C-alpha positions as CSV (number, residue, x, y, z in Angstrom):
1,M,0.0,-4.5,6.3
2,F,-2.0,-6.9,4.1
3,I,-5.0,-5.1,2.6
4,G,-6.5,-7.8,0.4
5,W,-6.9,-9.4,-3.0
6,Y,-7.8,-7.4,-6.0
7,R,-8.7,-8.2,-9.6
8,G,-7.7,-5.0,-11.4
9,D,-9.2,-2.3,-9.2
10,E,-12.0,-4.6,-7.9
11,F,-11.6,-5.7,-4.2
12,I,-12.1,-9.4,-4.0
13,S,-11.3,-10.5,-0.4
14,A,-9.4,-9.5,2.8
15,E,-8.7,-13.2,3.5
16,E,-5.0,-14.2,3.2
17,E,-5.9,-17.3,1.2
18,I,-8.6,-17.4,-1.5
19,E,-10.0,-19.9,-3.9
20,V,-9.8,-18.6,-7.4
21,T,-13.0,-19.5,-9.3
22,E,-12.8,-17.0,-12.1
23,G,-10.0,-16.2,-14.6
24,G,-8.0,-13.0,-14.5
25,E,-5.0,-11.7,-12.7
26,Y,-5.3,-11.4,-9.0
27,T,-3.0,-9.0,-7.0
28,A,-2.3,-9.0,-3.3
29,R,-2.1,-5.4,-2.0
30,F,-0.2,-4.4,1.0
31,G,-0.5,-1.0,2.8
32,G,2.8,0.9,2.3
33,D,3.7,-0.7,-1.0
34,I,3.6,2.6,-2.8
35,D,5.6,1.5,-5.9
36,G,3.8,-1.8,-6.3
37,D,6.9,-4.0,-6.3
38,G,5.4,-6.4,-3.6
39,L,7.7,-5.1,-0.8
40,V,7.3,-2.4,1.8
41,S,10.6,-0.5,1.9
42,A,12.2,2.9,2.6
43,T,11.8,3.6,-1.1
44,D,8.0,3.5,-0.6
45,A,8.3,6.0,2.3
46,L,10.4,8.3,0.2
47,L,8.0,8.2,-2.7
48,L,5.2,9.1,-0.3
49,M,7.2,12.0,1.1
50,R,7.8,13.3,-2.4
51,R,4.1,13.2,-2.9
52,C,3.6,15.2,0.3
53,M,6.0,17.8,-1.1
54,G,4.2,18.0,-4.4
55,L,7.0,16.3,-6.3
56,A,5.3,13.0,-7.2
57,A,1.8,11.7,-7.8
58,V,0.8,8.9,-5.5
59,E,-2.8,7.6,-5.3
60,G,-4.6,4.6,-4.0
61,I,-5.3,2.7,-0.9
62,N,-1.7,1.5,-0.4
63,A,-0.6,5.0,0.6
64,D,-3.2,5.7,3.4
65,I,-1.5,3.6,6.1
66,D,-3.5,5.0,9.1
67,M,-6.7,4.8,7.0
68,N,-7.9,8.3,8.0
69,G,-8.8,9.2,4.4
70,E,-5.8,11.3,3.8
71,T,-2.3,10.6,2.4
72,D,0.2,12.6,4.3
73,A,3.6,12.6,6.0
74,L,2.3,10.6,8.9
75,D,1.7,7.7,6.5
76,A,5.3,8.0,5.3
77,L,6.5,8.0,8.9
78,L,4.5,4.8,9.6
79,I,6.1,3.1,6.6
80,F,9.6,4.1,7.9
81,R,8.7,2.7,11.3
82,H,7.5,-0.5,9.8
83,V,10.7,-0.9,7.7
84,L,12.8,-0.3,10.8
85,N,10.8,-2.7,12.9
86,L,9.8,0.1,15.3
87,N,6.0,-0.7,15.4
């Protein structure tokens, strides 16, 4: 579920390994890592379900797992399936 490397909100590369030539903080983003803790877990799916019910604000590329342009309950289901190794 690796998406790519970012510097702030700027996309740098989708390669798993990069050579850093400029300063700054680089972050690896993973689809499904809703809370940004570096792990894809059931907590992420629950946060996304709360967003679908209007109880939490979740934005960004990490939430659109099926990359259809919308963040919905199907994305949360896909995260749950990944966590349970049902892919």
